[in-house]
Each structure stands twice: as C-alpha cells, then as structure tokens.
C-alpha positions as CSV (number, residue, x, y, z in Angstrom):
1,M,0.0,0.0,0.0
2,N,1.3,3.5,-0.9
3,S,2.4,5.5,2.2
4,S,0.1,8.3,1.1
5,E,-3.0,6.0,1.4
6,T,-4.9,4.8,4.4
7,S,-7.7,2.2,4.5
8,K,-10.9,2.4,6.3
9,V,-14.0,0.2,6.3
10,V,-17.5,1.6,6.4
11,P,-19.5,-0.3,9.0
12,Q,-21.9,-2.9,7.5
13,E,-25.0,-2.7,9.6
14,P,-27.5,-4.2,9.4
15,D,-26.2,-7.4,7.8
16,I,-27.1,-7.9,4.2
17,P,-28.2,-11.4,3.3
18,S,-26.8,-13.0,0.2
19,I,-30.3,-13.7,-1.2
20,L,-32.8,-10.9,-1.3
21,P,-36.2,-10.1,-2.7
22,L,-35.7,-8.3,-6.0
23,L,-37.8,-5.1,-6.5
24,P,-37.6,-3.2,-9.8
25,I,-38.3,0.5,-9.6
26,Q,-38.8,2.9,-12.5
27,E,-39.1,6.3,-10.9
28,A,-35.8,6.6,-8.9
29,V,-32.2,5.5,-8.5
30,I,-31.4,4.9,-4.8
31,Y,-27.9,5.5,-3.4
32,P,-26.5,3.8,-0.3
33,F,-26.7,6.9,1.9
34,M,-30.3,7.8,0.9
35,R,-33.3,7.7,3.1
36,L,-36.5,7.9,1.1
37,S,-40.0,8.1,2.6
38,S,-42.1,8.3,-0.6
39,L,-41.3,5.2,-2.6
40,I,-44.6,4.0,-4.1
41,V,-44.9,0.3,-5.0
42,G,-47.9,-0.9,-6.9
43,G,-49.0,-4.2,-8.5
44,E,-50.4,-7.3,-6.9
45,L,-47.1,-9.2,-7.4
46,W,-44.8,-6.7,-5.7
47,V,-47.2,-5.9,-2.9
48,K,-47.5,-9.7,-2.2
49,M,-43.7,-10.0,-2.2
50,L,-43.3,-7.2,0.3
51,D,-46.1,-8.5,2.5
52,N,-44.5,-12.0,2.7
53,T,-40.8,-11.1,2.9
54,L,-41.0,-8.2,5.4
55,L,-42.4,-10.6,8.0
56,T,-39.0,-12.2,8.3
57,Q,-36.4,-9.7,7.0
58,K,-36.3,-6.0,6.3
59,V,-33.6,-5.8,3.6
60,I,-34.5,-5.9,-0.1
61,A,-32.7,-5.3,-3.4
62,L,-33.8,-2.3,-5.4
63,F,-32.7,-2.0,-9.1
64,W,-33.7,0.8,-11.5
65,Y,-35.8,-0.7,-14.2
66,Q,-36.3,0.4,-17.7
67,G,-38.7,-2.3,-18.8
68,A,-42.4,-2.3,-19.4
69,E,-44.8,-2.1,-16.4
70,T,-45.7,-5.8,-16.4
71,E,-45.3,-8.4,-13.7
72,E,-43.0,-10.4,-16.0
73,L,-39.5,-9.2,-15.1
74,D,-37.0,-8.5,-17.9
75,L,-33.6,-9.0,-16.3
76,L,-31.9,-7.1,-19.2
77,A,-33.8,-4.0,-18.3
78,L,-32.4,-3.8,-14.8
79,G,-29.5,-1.5,-13.9
80,Q,-26.1,-3.0,-13.7
81,T,-25.8,-2.0,-10.1
82,G,-28.6,-1.8,-7.5
83,T,-28.9,-0.9,-3.8
84,A,-29.7,-3.0,-0.8
85,V,-32.1,-1.1,1.3
86,Q,-33.6,-1.5,4.7
87,V,-37.4,-1.0,4.9
88,L,-38.0,1.2,7.9
89,G,-41.8,1.4,7.4
90,L,-44.7,1.2,5.0
91,L,-48.1,2.7,4.5
92,R,-50.9,1.0,2.7
93,L,-52.5,3.2,0.0
94,P,-55.7,2.8,-1.9
95,G,-55.6,0.7,-5.1
96,D,-53.4,-2.1,-3.9
97,S,-50.2,-0.1,-3.5
98,L,-47.7,0.6,-0.7
99,Q,-45.6,3.6,0.3
100,L,-42.2,2.5,1.5
101,H,-39.8,4.3,3.9
102,V,-36.3,3.0,3.0
103,Q,-32.7,3.5,4.0
104,G,-30.0,2.7,1.4
105,L,-27.3,0.4,2.7
106,A,-24.8,-0.6,0.0
107,R,-24.3,-1.0,-3.7
108,I,-25.0,-4.5,-4.9
109,Q,-24.8,-6.4,-8.1
110,L,-27.0,-9.3,-9.3
111,E,-25.3,-12.7,-9.5
112,Q,-28.3,-15.0,-10.1
113,V,-32.0,-15.1,-9.9
114,T,-32.7,-18.0,-7.6
115,Q,-36.5,-17.9,-7.7
116,T,-39.1,-16.4,-10.1
117,E,-42.3,-17.7,-8.6
118,P,-44.3,-16.5,-6.8
119,Y,-41.9,-13.5,-6.9
120,P,-38.2,-13.0,-7.7
121,L,-35.4,-13.7,-5.3
122,A,-31.8,-12.9,-6.2
123,K,-28.4,-13.9,-5.1
124,I,-26.5,-10.7,-4.8
125,Q,-22.9,-9.5,-4.3
126,V,-22.3,-6.6,-2.0
127,C,-19.8,-4.3,-3.7
128,D,-16.6,-3.7,-1.8
129,R,-17.2,-0.9,0.7
130,Q,-13.6,-0.7,1.7
131,V,-12.5,2.9,0.8
132,A,-9.0,3.9,0.1
133,S,-8.3,7.5,1.0
134,S,-5.6,9.3,-0.9
135,V,-4.4,12.8,-1.7
136,E,-5.9,12.7,-5.1
137,I,-9.3,11.5,-3.8
138,E,-9.3,14.2,-1.2
139,G,-8.5,16.8,-3.8
140,L,-11.3,15.6,-6.1
141,A,-13.7,15.7,-3.1
142,R,-12.8,19.3,-2.4
143,S,-13.2,20.2,-6.0
144,A,-16.6,18.5,-6.1
145,L,-17.7,20.3,-3.0
146,G,-16.5,23.7,-4.2
147,L,-18.2,23.2,-7.6
148,F,-21.4,22.1,-5.8
149,Q,-21.4,25.4,-3.9
150,E,-21.1,27.3,-7.2
151,V,-23.9,25.4,-8.8
152,V,-26.2,25.9,-5.8
153,D,-25.4,29.6,-5.9
154,L,-26.4,29.8,-9.5
155,A,-29.4,27.5,-9.4
156,P,-32.5,29.1,-7.8
157,Y,-34.1,25.6,-7.4
158,L,-31.3,24.3,-5.2
159,S,-31.2,25.1,-1.5
160,E,-28.1,26.3,0.4
161,E,-29.0,23.7,3.0
162,L,-27.8,21.0,0.5
163,V,-24.3,22.4,0.7
164,S,-24.5,22.6,4.4
165,A,-25.4,18.9,4.5
166,A,-22.7,18.0,2.0
167,T,-20.0,19.6,4.0
168,T,-20.7,17.2,6.9
169,I,-20.0,14.1,4.8
170,Q,-16.6,12.6,5.6
171,D,-16.6,9.8,3.1
172,P,-15.7,11.0,-0.5
173,G,-17.7,8.3,-2.2
174,T,-20.8,9.2,-0.2
175,L,-20.2,12.9,-1.0
176,A,-20.2,12.0,-4.8
177,D,-23.5,10.1,-4.4
178,C,-25.1,12.9,-2.4
179,I,-24.3,15.5,-5.0
180,A,-25.5,13.3,-7.8
181,A,-28.7,12.7,-6.0
182,T,-29.5,16.3,-5.4
183,I,-28.7,18.3,-8.6
184,G,-31.6,17.0,-10.7
185,L,-29.8,14.6,-13.0
186,K,-31.6,12.3,-15.4
187,L,-32.1,8.8,-14.1
188,E,-29.6,7.5,-16.7
189,E,-26.9,9.7,-15.4
190,Q,-27.8,8.8,-11.8
191,Q,-27.5,5.1,-12.7
192,Q,-24.0,5.8,-14.2
193,I,-22.9,7.2,-10.9
194,L,-24.3,4.2,-9.1
195,D,-22.5,1.9,-11.5
196,S,-19.2,3.6,-10.7
197,L,-17.7,1.4,-8.0
198,E,-14.3,3.1,-7.9
199,V,-14.5,6.2,-5.7
200,K,-11.9,8.1,-7.7
201,E,-13.7,7.6,-11.0
202,R,-17.1,8.4,-9.3
203,L,-15.7,11.7,-8.1
204,R,-14.2,12.5,-11.5
205,Q,-17.7,11.9,-13.1
206,V,-19.4,14.2,-10.6
207,V,-16.8,16.9,-11.1
208,S,-17.3,16.7,-14.8
209,I,-21.1,16.9,-14.4
210,L,-20.8,19.9,-12.0
211,N,-18.6,21.7,-14.5
212,R,-21.2,21.1,-17.2
213,E,-24.1,22.3,-15.0
214,K,-22.1,25.4,-13.9
215,E,-21.5,26.3,-17.5
216,I,-25.1,25.8,-18.5
217,L,-26.3,27.9,-15.5
218,T,-23.8,30.6,-16.2
219,V,-24.8,30.9,-19.8
220,G,-28.4,30.9,-18.9
221,Q,-27.9,33.6,-16.3
222,G,-26.0,35.7,-18.8
223,D,-28.8,35.4,-21.4
224,F,-31.3,36.4,-18.8
225,I,-29.3,39.5,-17.8
226,T,-28.9,40.5,-21.5
227,N,-32.6,40.1,-22.1
228,V,-33.5,42.2,-19.1
229,S,-31.1,44.9,-20.2
230,L,-32.6,45.0,-23.7
231,S,-36.2,45.2,-22.6
C-alpha cells in the first residue's frame, strides 16, 4: 500500500443477506446513503412479495428498471448496479399499493435469480465498501464540494441547505453520491454514478457533471441579464 494512502472500512450494519427479494423500480435511482420516505410500489405481485418477505427480513434489493410495467420481469432492463435497502416502514395506500420508507445500505450487483415464482429472489454480491483515501481523492472531493457550492449559488431551485449537509459528509464516495442525487440529473446519469464502483472515478464523473451544470447555468444567467437589459 502506498504510504500516502490509508484504508478504512465503512461499518456494515445491518447485515445484508446474500439472497434478497428483488424489487424493480422505475421512478428513482437509490444510493446507499439515501433515506426515502415516498417510494410507491404498486401491483399485486410486488405488494404480495413485500407482505411476505418483510415478515422475516427488512432488507430488499432495489434496481432501477427500464422495462415495461408488467409483472414479467425483464432482467436485461435492470440497472447493472442496485442498492440493498432496509425497509423502515410502510403505509398502505388505496388501489393495492404501498408507500415505503427505506434506507439505502450498500451497492449490490446481481449474481443469479434463484426464484421467479411467486416473486423473484436474487443472489447478490455486495460491492466492496472498503474505501482507500488518498491525496488525489481528497483533492477531487474538495473540487466537487467547491463546484457544488457554485452550482447551488447559480441555481434558484437548489437550497443552500444542500451544501451545508454535503460539508458534513466525511466519506468521499458518499459525497459524490449525495451530490449526484440532489442536482436534478436524469435517471440514466444517476445510474451511471451508481455503477461507478471506484470512488476516484465516481468523483471525476461528478466533477465533470458539475462543471457542465455550472457552464449551463452561467450561460443561462448571462442570457437572462442580457434580455432584461434590452427590454
């Protein structure tokens, strides 16, 4: 190991079973740090799966899904990387649907679907959560945080509280995830960040995205000022 690097392990609590109920979702990409209280799950199959499995375990596998809204799961339409989440609570809604309150735990990848009936179960691999901290990673994290501040300053739809929250995050990989989750990226780009298992590469992607967003917002602000001046 390089003398400029240290190793730290992110605590793995609660334990993540190797086989999990598999839930495809179309409206969100969930990151390991996220806590989401408004995840709506509909359809008789998925409600039945949650009713049955949550009696014995609270951890499920969520994968972004680009397939058609049918109860026949197309594995090729699942994201390459998903997230193991802990279900903290649920609310039954009219029309055979549930509102879930979930906490993201870790990136996971699908190894094998072990059961399809009456609902899918999957053998998963928890992606390595051992994080190497280096001078380069710390520099990228600082760059990302500084650019995030600039983007928030330029974007009227982003709250300064987002920056305050980001500054408290010690883990560079989680910082990258947090920024990606809050700047309004398309789901395809959010999935690309989730797929990025190497923290250094993830931070580079986020820095590139922030530079792009900063440029777009700066040009837009300049056009607005010009239009106001001419009116």
